Structures are given as structure tokens and as C-alpha cells.
C-alpha positions in Angstrom: 136.7 71.1 80.1 138.9 74.1 79.8 137.1 76.5 78.1 134.0 76.2 80.2 132.6 79.2 82.3 130.7 77.1 84.1 133.3 73.9 85.4 136.0 77.5 85.5 133.0 78.9 88.5 133.0 74.8 89.7 135.9 74.8 90.6 136.7 78.4 92.1 138.5 79.7 89.3 136.5 83.0 89.1 134.7 85.5 92.4 131.7 84.4 91.7 129.7 84.0 94.5 128.6 79.9 94.6 125.3 79.7 97.5 125.1 76.2 97.6 127.8 73.5 96.5 128.5 69.9 97.6 129.9 66.9 95.9 127.7 67.1 92.5 126.3 70.5 91.9 126.7 74.1 92.4 124.5 77.1 92.5 125.2 80.4 92.2 122.6 83.8 90.7 122.2 84.0 86.6 124.4 87.3 85.5 120.7 88.1 83.3 117.6 86.7 85.5 114.6 86.4 83.9 113.2 87.6 87.5 113.7 88.6 90.8 115.1 85.2 91.9 117.0 83.1 89.6 119.5 80.3 89.5 121.6 78.6 87.9 121.9 75.0 89.5 124.9 73.1 87.5 126.4 69.2 87.8 130.2 69.8 89.0 130.5 67.2 85.5 131.5 68.4 82.3 127.4 67.4 81.0 126.4 69.3 77.6 123.4 67.3 77.0 120.9 65.2 77.9 121.9 62.4 75.6 124.5 60.6 77.3 124.0 57.6 78.9 120.5 57.2 80.3 121.9 56.2 83.9 124.1 58.7 84.4 121.4 61.9 83.6 119.0 60.3 85.8 121.5 60.6 88.7 122.3 63.9 88.0 119.1 65.6 87.6 117.5 63.4 90.3 119.9 65.3 92.7 119.9 69.0 90.5 115.7 68.2 91.5 116.3 68.1 95.3 119.0 70.9 95.4 116.6 73.5 93.7 113.5 72.5 96.5 116.9 72.7 99.2 117.4 76.8 97.4 113.2 77.5 96.8 113.4 77.3 100.8 116.6 79.3 100.8 114.8 81.8 99.2 111.6 82.0 100.5 110.1 81.2 97.6 108.5 77.6 97.6 104.9 79.2 99.2 104.0 80.9 96.4 105.6 78.7 93.4 108.6 78.8 91.4 109.1 77.4 87.7 112.1 75.0 87.2 113.6 74.8 83.5 116.1 73.2 81.8 117.0 74.2 77.7 118.3 71.4 75.3 120.4 72.7 72.5 120.9 75.5 70.7 116.7 75.8 69.6 115.5 75.9 73.3 118.2 78.7 74.2 120.6 77.4 75.9 123.5 79.1 75.7 126.8 77.6 77.6 127.0 73.8 76.8 126.8 72.3 80.3 123.7 70.8 81.8 122.4 73.7 84.2 118.2 73.8 85.7 117.0 77.7 85.9 115.0 78.2 89.6 112.8 81.2 88.9 110.4 83.1 91.1 110.1 85.9 93.1 106.5 87.5 90.4 104.1 85.8 88.4 105.3 83.9 85.4 103.4 83.5 82.5 101.6 80.7 81.2 103.1 78.3 78.9 101.6 76.8 76.1 
């Protein structure tokens, strides 16, 4: 998508530091962090929602979770714990219409529910 900031970052069109990248996704720090460690794990493919073909989503989400696990170790937050969040749609607070996973850590996070 021409107007998607995540697509521009993934294609190297900005000066945003990519902490990790592979053929399927990349990782950046959130510019509005909700925790001391707040990473965004973003697929290169412009996927706007979880409502696309189930088999494609399964593959992408599995890879994003694998990369989240690796990044938790890189950031040294695996011992104390971390939260993975995926916002889906406007009511969830999804600000950018490009599927992405948040990794939050580095402080005691509030209990959900």
C-alpha cells in the first residue's frame, strides 16, 4: 500500500531502525511505548485484518510469535515475562490498518479481565 507507514518502513523508505528483519517480517520499537520495552512485530505483506484466508494467517501469525519469542530473549525480558497483544479493528484500538503484534515488557503490566 502506497500510504501505509509500516509498508514504507519495511521497504526501507524511512530512517526507522529495524531491530530484526527476515523475508516475512521486521521488528521496530513503538514510537509511543506503553511499557519500557514495546516492540512491534510486523509482517512485510500488507495484511489489514485477520479476516483473510485462514491458512495464510496461520502461517504469518505462527512466524510472528516465533519472532516475538526470539526478540524477548534479545531484549532480556523472557525471565520476568512479557505480553503479546494484537489489536484487530477499530474498536480494539488498532491505529494502523496493517496487522502487527505488540511485545510489551519491562514493568509489571496490569491484569486484564
